[in-house]
N, CA, C and O atoms as CSV, one atom per row, in Angstrom:
chain,resi,resn,atom,element,x,y,z
A,1,MET,N,N,-3.303,-9.654,-11.172
A,1,MET,CA,C,-4.042,-9.320,-9.675
A,1,MET,C,C,-4.584,-8.015,-9.917
A,1,MET,O,O,-3.874,-7.074,-10.273
A,2,ILE,N,N,-5.872,-7.926,-9.726
A,2,ILE,CA,C,-6.654,-6.520,-9.930
A,2,ILE,C,C,-6.482,-5.913,-8.448
A,2,ILE,O,O,-6.553,-6.599,-7.429
A,3,LEU,N,N,-6.304,-4.872,-8.471
A,3,LEU,CA,C,-6.276,-3.941,-7.113
A,3,LEU,C,C,-7.210,-2.650,-7.399
A,3,LEU,O,O,-7.145,-1.952,-8.410
A,4,THR,N,N,-7.937,-2.503,-6.496
A,4,THR,CA,C,-8.976,-1.294,-6.721
A,4,THR,C,C,-9.397,-0.664,-5.371
A,4,THR,O,O,-9.573,-1.406,-4.405
A,5,THR,N,N,-9.559,0.618,-5.269
A,5,THR,CA,C,-10.047,1.201,-4.203
A,5,THR,C,C,-11.650,1.140,-4.087
A,5,THR,O,O,-12.241,1.523,-3.077
A,6,THR,N,N,-12.282,0.629,-5.204
A,6,THR,CA,C,-13.885,0.462,-5.152
A,6,THR,C,C,-14.146,-0.837,-4.824
A,6,THR,O,O,-13.349,-1.748,-5.044
A,7,ASN,N,N,-15.334,-0.992,-4.255
A,7,ASN,CA,C,-15.998,-2.399,-3.543
A,7,ASN,C,C,-16.317,-3.379,-4.629
A,7,ASN,O,O,-16.727,-4.514,-4.389
A,8,SER,N,N,-16.125,-2.922,-5.784
A,8,SER,CA,C,-16.483,-3.869,-7.029
A,8,SER,C,C,-15.622,-3.584,-8.327
A,8,SER,O,O,-14.924,-2.576,-8.441
A,9,ILE,N,N,-15.730,-4.506,-9.235
A,9,ILE,CA,C,-14.963,-4.307,-10.423
A,9,ILE,C,C,-15.739,-4.374,-11.585
A,9,ILE,O,O,-16.279,-5.443,-11.871
A,10,GLU,N,N,-15.876,-3.366,-12.314
A,10,GLU,CA,C,-16.705,-3.501,-13.423
A,10,GLU,C,C,-16.339,-4.377,-14.302
A,10,GLU,O,O,-15.133,-4.474,-14.527
A,11,GLY,N,N,-17.252,-5.206,-14.997
A,11,GLY,CA,C,-17.086,-6.337,-15.822
A,11,GLY,C,C,-16.803,-7.703,-14.978
A,11,GLY,O,O,-16.751,-8.741,-15.638
A,12,PHE,N,N,-16.640,-7.768,-13.754
A,12,PHE,CA,C,-16.304,-8.867,-12.977
A,12,PHE,C,C,-17.329,-9.017,-11.886
A,12,PHE,O,O,-17.991,-8.127,-11.351
A,13,LYS,N,N,-17.332,-10.364,-11.648
A,13,LYS,CA,C,-18.225,-10.768,-10.672
A,13,LYS,C,C,-17.430,-11.187,-9.394
A,13,LYS,O,O,-16.466,-11.906,-9.658
A,14,ILE,N,N,-17.591,-10.934,-8.206
A,14,ILE,CA,C,-17.092,-11.314,-7.020
A,14,ILE,C,C,-17.661,-12.639,-6.726
A,14,ILE,O,O,-18.862,-12.605,-6.457
A,15,ILE,N,N,-17.064,-13.877,-6.709
A,15,ILE,CA,C,-17.537,-15.154,-6.271
A,15,ILE,C,C,-17.156,-15.686,-4.780
A,15,ILE,O,O,-17.770,-16.575,-4.190
A,16,ASP,N,N,-16.093,-15.016,-4.309
A,16,ASP,CA,C,-15.694,-15.417,-3.150
A,16,ASP,C,C,-14.976,-14.390,-2.317
A,16,ASP,O,O,-14.075,-13.753,-2.863
A,17,TYR,N,N,-15.271,-14.159,-1.072
A,17,TYR,CA,C,-14.640,-13.147,-0.214
A,17,TYR,C,C,-13.618,-14.009,0.766
A,17,TYR,O,O,-14.042,-14.738,1.662
A,18,LEU,N,N,-12.367,-13.844,0.502
A,18,LEU,CA,C,-11.516,-14.727,1.267
A,18,LEU,C,C,-10.860,-14.003,2.588
A,18,LEU,O,O,-10.325,-14.731,3.425
A,19,GLY,N,N,-10.887,-12.783,2.761
A,19,GLY,CA,C,-10.388,-12.107,3.993
A,19,GLY,C,C,-9.864,-10.838,3.788
A,19,GLY,O,O,-9.759,-10.430,2.632
A,20,ILE,N,N,-9.448,-10.003,4.924
A,20,ILE,CA,C,-8.834,-8.909,4.799
A,20,ILE,C,C,-7.332,-9.133,4.659
A,20,ILE,O,O,-6.772,-10.017,5.307
A,21,VAL,N,N,-6.711,-8.375,3.859
A,21,VAL,CA,C,-5.213,-8.485,3.582
A,21,VAL,C,C,-4.738,-7.152,3.749
A,21,VAL,O,O,-5.422,-6.161,3.493
A,22,THR,N,N,-3.377,-7.119,4.248
A,22,THR,CA,C,-2.657,-5.918,4.554
A,22,THR,C,C,-1.169,-5.988,4.065
A,22,THR,O,O,-0.530,-7.038,4.132
A,23,GLY,N,N,-0.721,-4.984,3.640
A,23,GLY,CA,C,0.850,-4.788,3.271
A,23,GLY,C,C,1.310,-3.669,3.904
A,23,GLY,O,O,0.676,-2.622,3.774
A,24,VAL,N,N,2.389,-3.711,4.623
A,24,VAL,CA,C,3.088,-2.568,5.300
A,24,VAL,C,C,4.565,-2.514,4.770
A,24,VAL,O,O,5.348,-3.434,4.535
A,25,GLY,N,N,4.707,-1.136,4.652
A,25,GLY,CA,C,6.194,-0.691,4.237
A,25,GLY,C,C,6.527,0.270,5.315
A,25,GLY,O,O,5.768,1.131,5.760
A,26,VAL,N,N,7.864,0.004,5.723
A,26,VAL,CA,C,8.339,1.020,6.755
A,26,VAL,C,C,9.812,1.399,6.311
A,26,VAL,O,O,10.538,0.569,5.764
A,27,GLN,N,N,10.161,2.524,6.540
A,27,GLN,CA,C,11.537,3.006,5.985
A,27,GLN,C,C,11.912,4.275,6.859
A,27,GLN,O,O,11.120,5.147,7.218
A,28,LEU,N,N,13.276,4.214,7.133
A,28,LEU,CA,C,13.937,5.453,7.829
A,28,LEU,C,C,13.847,6.633,6.826
A,28,LEU,O,O,14.068,6.429,5.633
A,29,ARG,N,N,13.555,7.753,7.251
A,29,ARG,CA,C,13.976,8.977,6.181
A,29,ARG,C,C,15.255,9.158,6.385
A,29,ARG,O,O,15.877,9.092,7.446
A,30,LYS,N,N,15.709,9.445,5.079
A,30,LYS,CA,C,17.313,9.857,4.908
A,30,LYS,C,C,17.231,11.259,4.314
A,30,LYS,O,O,16.904,11.508,3.153
A,31,SER,N,N,17.567,12.142,5.250
A,31,SER,CA,C,17.570,13.533,4.553
A,31,SER,C,C,18.624,14.307,5.334
A,31,SER,O,O,18.590,14.282,6.565
A,32,SER,N,N,19.567,15.002,4.673
A,32,SER,CA,C,20.318,15.999,5.288
A,32,SER,C,C,19.896,17.350,4.772
A,32,SER,O,O,20.515,18.361,5.105
A,33,PHE,N,N,18.848,17.390,3.959
A,33,PHE,CA,C,18.394,18.661,3.607
A,33,PHE,C,C,17.437,19.498,4.459
A,33,PHE,O,O,16.736,18.979,5.328
A,34,SER,N,N,17.429,20.808,4.185
A,34,SER,CA,C,16.553,21.629,4.963
A,34,SER,C,C,15.000,21.191,4.524
A,34,SER,O,O,14.716,20.571,3.499
A,35,PHE,N,N,14.112,21.635,5.485
A,35,PHE,CA,C,12.723,21.169,5.202
A,35,PHE,C,C,12.312,22.074,4.268
A,35,PHE,O,O,11.256,21.754,3.722
A,36,LYS,N,N,12.874,23.254,3.851
A,36,LYS,CA,C,12.273,24.169,2.952
A,36,LYS,C,C,12.922,23.877,1.559
A,36,LYS,O,O,12.572,24.635,0.654
A,37,THR,N,N,13.718,22.997,1.290
A,37,THR,CA,C,14.253,22.987,-0.021
A,37,THR,C,C,13.577,21.797,-0.815
A,37,THR,O,O,13.200,20.733,-0.323
A,38,SER,N,N,13.489,22.224,-2.275
A,38,SER,CA,C,12.924,21.212,-3.138
A,38,SER,C,C,13.573,19.954,-3.047
A,38,SER,O,O,12.908,18.918,-3.066
A,39,LYS,N,N,14.955,19.945,-2.937
A,39,LYS,CA,C,15.607,18.574,-2.801
A,39,LYS,C,C,15.108,17.570,-1.596
A,39,LYS,O,O,15.059,16.350,-1.753
A,40,TYR,N,N,14.732,18.254,-0.334
A,40,TYR,CA,C,14.162,17.497,0.644
A,40,TYR,C,C,12.746,17.075,0.275
A,40,TYR,O,O,12.449,15.912,0.548
A,41,LEU,N,N,11.832,17.843,-0.301
A,41,LEU,CA,C,10.589,17.462,-0.769
A,41,LEU,C,C,10.667,16.373,-1.964
A,41,LEU,O,O,9.814,15.487,-2.002
A,42,ASP,N,N,11.575,16.431,-2.830
A,42,ASP,CA,C,11.828,15.494,-3.732
A,42,ASP,C,C,12.264,14.058,-3.147
A,42,ASP,O,O,11.781,13.034,-3.630
A,43,ALA,N,N,13.110,14.022,-2.183
A,43,ALA,CA,C,13.524,13.004,-1.336
A,43,ALA,C,C,12.612,12.326,-0.732
A,43,ALA,O,O,12.538,11.097,-0.758
A,44,LEU,N,N,11.710,13.221,-0.036
A,44,LEU,CA,C,10.404,12.633,0.792
A,44,LEU,C,C,9.563,11.916,-0.081
A,44,LEU,O,O,9.145,10.788,0.181
A,45,ASN,N,N,9.275,12.606,-1.226
A,45,ASN,CA,C,8.364,11.965,-2.163
A,45,ASN,C,C,8.734,10.575,-2.651
A,45,ASN,O,O,7.977,9.604,-2.664
A,46,GLU,N,N,10.161,10.612,-3.100
A,46,GLU,CA,C,10.678,9.242,-3.559
A,46,GLU,C,C,10.669,8.208,-2.339
A,46,GLU,O,O,10.318,7.036,-2.481
A,47,ASN,N,N,11.022,8.671,-1.319
A,47,ASN,CA,C,10.903,7.913,-0.139
A,47,ASN,C,C,9.682,7.236,0.041
A,47,ASN,O,O,9.660,6.013,0.183
A,48,ILE,N,N,8.595,7.976,0.045
A,48,ILE,CA,C,7.351,7.540,0.246
A,48,ILE,C,C,6.481,6.580,-0.834
A,48,ILE,O,O,5.576,5.764,-0.659
A,49,ASN,N,N,7.116,7.019,-1.912
A,49,ASN,CA,C,6.487,6.114,-3.136
A,49,ASN,C,C,7.271,4.774,-2.953
A,49,ASN,O,O,6.658,3.713,-3.060
A,50,SER,N,N,8.393,4.789,-2.725
A,50,SER,CA,C,9.231,3.585,-2.288
A,50,SER,C,C,8.405,2.478,-1.466
A,50,SER,O,O,8.077,1.327,-1.753
A,51,ILE,N,N,8.187,3.329,-0.258
A,51,ILE,CA,C,7.451,2.486,0.780
A,51,ILE,C,C,6.072,1.988,0.314
A,51,ILE,O,O,5.590,0.910,0.664
A,52,LYS,N,N,5.455,2.914,-0.546
A,52,LYS,CA,C,4.088,2.349,-1.043
A,52,LYS,C,C,4.163,1.427,-1.798
A,52,LYS,O,O,3.368,0.493,-1.701
A,53,GLU,N,N,5.118,1.452,-2.725
A,53,GLU,CA,C,5.279,0.039,-3.593
A,53,GLU,C,C,5.639,-1.082,-2.881
A,53,GLU,O,O,5.176,-2.135,-3.317
A,54,GLU,N,N,6.442,-1.153,-1.762
A,54,GLU,CA,C,6.697,-2.275,-1.044
A,54,GLU,C,C,5.541,-2.930,-0.208
A,54,GLU,O,O,5.328,-4.131,-0.044
A,55,ALA,N,N,4.803,-1.790,0.309
A,55,ALA,CA,C,3.427,-2.279,0.812
A,55,ALA,C,C,2.608,-2.904,-0.107
A,55,ALA,O,O,2.184,-4.019,0.198
A,56,PHE,N,N,2.262,-2.367,-1.287
A,56,PHE,CA,C,1.494,-2.841,-2.391
A,56,PHE,C,C,2.000,-4.433,-2.657
A,56,PHE,O,O,1.231,-5.394,-2.645
A,57,GLN,N,N,3.310,-4.500,-2.875
A,57,GLN,CA,C,3.858,-5.997,-3.064
A,57,GLN,C,C,3.394,-6.828,-1.901
A,57,GLN,O,O,2.754,-7.859,-2.114
A,58,LYS,N,N,3.677,-6.440,-0.707
A,58,LYS,CA,C,3.306,-7.303,0.533
A,58,LYS,C,C,1.660,-7.701,0.398
A,58,LYS,O,O,1.205,-8.836,0.534
A,59,LEU,N,N,0.977,-6.617,0.130
A,59,LEU,CA,C,-0.519,-6.763,-0.015
A,59,LEU,C,C,-0.981,-7.875,-0.990
A,59,LEU,O,O,-1.915,-8.647,-0.777
A,60,GLN,N,N,-0.089,-7.842,-2.236
A,60,GLN,CA,C,-0.650,-8.857,-3.371
A,60,GLN,C,C,-0.003,-10.356,-2.966
A,60,GLN,O,O,-0.537,-11.431,-3.243
A,61,GLU,N,N,1.296,-10.182,-2.232
A,61,GLU,CA,C,1.705,-11.590,-1.737
A,61,GLU,C,C,0.634,-12.112,-0.839
A,61,GLU,O,O,0.271,-13.270,-1.043
A,62,ASN,N,N,0.045,-11.402,0.171
A,62,ASN,CA,C,-0.800,-11.756,1.208
A,62,ASN,C,C,-2.035,-12.401,0.465
A,62,ASN,O,O,-2.508,-13.497,0.767
A,63,ALA,N,N,-2.489,-11.599,-0.525
A,63,ALA,CA,C,-3.590,-12.027,-1.425
A,63,ALA,C,C,-3.598,-13.355,-1.932
A,63,ALA,O,O,-4.434,-14.219,-1.667
A,64,LYS,N,N,-2.510,-13.469,-2.758
A,64,LYS,CA,C,-2.143,-14.662,-3.385
A,64,LYS,C,C,-2.179,-15.869,-2.499
A,64,LYS,O,O,-2.677,-16.935,-2.864
A,65,ALA,N,N,-1.594,-15.656,-1.233
A,65,ALA,CA,C,-1.495,-16.701,-0.353
A,65,ALA,C,C,-3.028,-17.217,-0.026
A,65,ALA,O,O,-3.190,-18.378,0.349
A,66,LEU,N,N,-3.973,-16.462,-0.153
A,66,LEU,CA,C,-5.300,-16.862,-0.062
A,66,LEU,C,C,-5.879,-17.167,-1.185
A,66,LEU,O,O,-7.099,-17.330,-1.149
A,67,LYS,N,N,-5.239,-17.309,-2.342
A,67,LYS,CA,C,-5.923,-17.823,-3.638
A,67,LYS,C,C,-6.660,-16.820,-4.280
A,67,LYS,O,O,-7.412,-17.132,-5.203
A,68,ALA,N,N,-6.533,-15.516,-3.871
A,68,ALA,CA,C,-7.133,-14.351,-4.451
A,68,ALA,C,C,-6.613,-13.830,-5.699
A,68,ALA,O,O,-5.401,-13.754,-5.906
A,69,ASN,N,N,-7.571,-13.435,-6.614
A,69,ASN,CA,C,-7.018,-12.773,-7.772
A,69,ASN,C,C,-7.211,-11.293,-7.961
A,69,ASN,O,O,-6.855,-10.705,-8.982
A,70,ALA,N,N,-7.838,-10.668,-6.843
A,70,ALA,CA,C,-8.085,-9.334,-6.707
A,70,ALA,C,C,-8.208,-8.967,-5.288
A,70,ALA,O,O,-8.429,-9.802,-4.410
A,71,VAL,N,N,-8.061,-7.698,-5.072
A,71,VAL,CA,C,-8.133,-6.898,-3.609
A,71,VAL,C,C,-9.175,-5.920,-4.054
A,71,VAL,O,O,-9.021,-5.458,-5.185
A,72,VAL,N,N,-10.167,-5.543,-3.387
A,72,VAL,CA,C,-11.208,-4.746,-3.674
A,72,VAL,C,C,-11.263,-3.790,-2.079
A,72,VAL,O,O,-10.890,-4.308,-1.026
A,73,GLY,N,N,-11.737,-2.497,-2.151
A,73,GLY,CA,C,-11.954,-1.579,-1.081
A,73,GLY,C,C,-10.493,-1.343,-0.392
A,73,GLY,O,O,-10.325,-1.330,0.828
A,74,ILE,N,N,-9.537,-1.172,-1.291
A,74,ILE,CA,C,-8.024,-0.861,-0.553
A,74,ILE,C,C,-8.139,0.579,-0.167
A,74,ILE,O,O,-8.595,1.489,-0.859
A,75,LYS,N,N,-7.627,0.647,1.113
A,75,LYS,CA,C,-7.376,2.052,1.653
A,75,LYS,C,C,-5.808,2.054,2.115
A,75,LYS,O,O,-5.249,1.099,2.654
A,76,VAL,N,N,-5.223,3.280,1.809
A,76,VAL,CA,C,-3.796,3.616,1.891
A,76,VAL,C,C,-3.721,4.322,3.076
A,76,VAL,O,O,-4.607,5.158,3.255
A,77,ASP,N,N,-2.781,4.173,4.024
A,77,ASP,CA,C,-2.608,4.828,5.187
A,77,ASP,C,C,-1.107,5.372,5.261
A,77,ASP,O,O,-0.166,4.602,5.065
A,78,LEU,N,N,-0.938,6.555,5.515
A,78,LEU,CA,C,0.552,7.003,5.644
A,78,LEU,C,C,0.795,7.633,6.949
A,78,LEU,O,O,0.268,8.720,7.186
A,79,GLU,N,N,1.596,7.013,7.878
A,79,GLU,CA,C,2.008,7.509,9.194
A,79,GLU,C,C,3.562,7.874,9.294
A,79,GLU,O,O,4.450,7.189,8.785
A,80,THR,N,N,3.772,9.088,10.047
A,80,THR,CA,C,5.117,9.454,10.218
A,80,THR,C,C,5.619,9.389,11.490
A,80,THR,O,O,4.833,9.756,12.364
A,81,GLN,N,N,6.625,9.055,11.818
A,81,GLN,CA,C,7.051,9.033,13.334
A,81,GLN,C,C,8.238,9.989,13.439
A,81,GLN,O,O,9.384,9.540,13.470
A,82,PRO,N,N,7.969,11.393,13.497
A,82,PRO,CA,C,9.218,12.369,13.453
A,82,PRO,C,C,10.411,12.321,14.391
A,82,PRO,O,O,11.535,12.778,14.182
A,83,THR,N,N,9.972,11.701,15.437
A,83,THR,CA,C,10.958,11.564,16.593
A,83,THR,C,C,12.010,10.452,16.154
A,83,THR,O,O,13.203,10.579,16.433
A,84,TYR,N,N,11.532,9.397,15.480
A,84,TYR,CA,C,12.356,8.293,15.204
A,84,TYR,C,C,12.908,8.521,13.634
A,84,TYR,O,O,13.962,7.982,13.295
A,85,GLY,N,N,12.278,9.203,12.861
A,85,GLY,CA,C,12.532,9.541,11.523
A,85,GLY,C,C,12.104,8.212,10.664
A,85,GLY,O,O,12.856,7.726,9.820
A,86,ILE,N,N,10.979,7.750,10.933
A,86,ILE,CA,C,10.416,6.721,10.074
A,86,ILE,C,C,9.203,7.089,9.468
A,86,ILE,O,O,8.387,7.803,10.050
A,87,ASN,N,N,8.993,6.539,8.065
A,87,ASN,CA,C,7.714,6.685,7.518
A,87,ASN,C,C,6.974,5.288,7.316
A,87,ASN,O,O,7.703,4.384,6.908
A,88,ILE,N,N,5.819,5.018,7.509
A,88,ILE,CA,C,5.154,3.822,7.284
A,88,ILE,C,C,4.063,4.108,6.403
A,88,ILE,O,O,3.443,5.170,6.477
A,89,VAL,N,N,3.780,3.145,5.510
A,89,VAL,CA,C,2.465,3.099,4.661
A,89,VAL,C,C,1.933,1.732,4.963
A,89,VAL,O,O,2.670,0.746,4.934
A,90,SER,N,N,0.777,1.673,5.227
A,90,SER,CA,C,-0.075,0.459,5.403
A,90,SER,C,C,-1.119,0.571,4.209
A,90,SER,O,O,-1.586,1.622,3.770
A,91,VAL,N,N,-1.395,-0.719,3.770
A,91,VAL,CA,C,-2.373,-0.885,2.695
A,91,VAL,C,C,-3.163,-2.008,2.973
A,91,VAL,O,O,-2.659,-3.125,3.092
A,92,THR,N,N,-4.510,-1.771,3.100
A,92,THR,CA,C,-5.568,-2.752,3.560
A,92,THR,C,C,-6.796,-2.912,2.398
A,92,THR,O,O,-7.278,-2.002,1.723
A,93,GLY,N,N,-7.090,-4.107,2.379
A,93,GLY,CA,C,-8.256,-4.341,1.584
A,93,GLY,C,C,-8.829,-5.749,1.849
A,93,GLY,O,O,-8.420,-6.545,2.694
A,94,THR,N,N,-9.833,-5.917,0.991
A,94,THR,CA,C,-10.506,-7.372,0.922
A,94,THR,C,C,-10.209,-8.316,-0.189
A,94,THR,O,O,-10.746,-8.067,-1.268
A,95,ALA,N,N,-9.374,-9.449,-0.090
A,95,ALA,CA,C,-8.971,-10.203,-0.928
A,95,ALA,C,C,-10.240,-10.966,-1.453
A,95,ALA,O,O,-10.988,-11.478,-0.620
A,96,VAL,N,N,-10.519,-11.067,-2.778
A,96,VAL,CA,C,-11.648,-11.830,-3.268
A,96,VAL,C,C,-11.179,-12.627,-4.513
A,96,VAL,O,O,-10.120,-12.400,-5.098
A,97,LYS,N,N,-11.941,-13.441,-4.807
A,97,LYS,CA,C,-11.908,-14.335,-6.084
A,97,LYS,C,C,-12.973,-13.766,-7.141
A,97,LYS,O,O,-14.147,-13.711,-6.775
A,98,VAL,N,N,-12.618,-13.329,-8.461
A,98,VAL,CA,C,-13.457,-12.721,-9.481
A,98,VAL,C,C,-13.398,-13.573,-10.596
A,98,VAL,O,O,-12.412,-14.257,-10.871
A,99,VAL,N,N,-14.561,-13.536,-11.314
A,99,VAL,CA,C,-14.487,-14.210,-12.689
A,99,VAL,C,C,-15.176,-13.300,-13.636
A,99,VAL,O,O,-15.265,-13.601,-14.826
């Protein structure tokens, strides 16, 4: 599966637009560290990367369900809910068939 933030893929031709697909990853922040420590920043970075990977996996699953072999125009959005200690990553793009 080809994933790209661009609207075209060099060397490939889009032959069918199959629809918008989304993948979302949600995770509780787990931290007992002070906001100013490098351990906190490392933990936060690891947490966000994990959520991002989960979101991309779900995006690919949704694209495959539409018989797509690529997703173009991908946008990544990160949202935090400090009150609830939640990080959310959503990934959206257009599922396409390329040759």
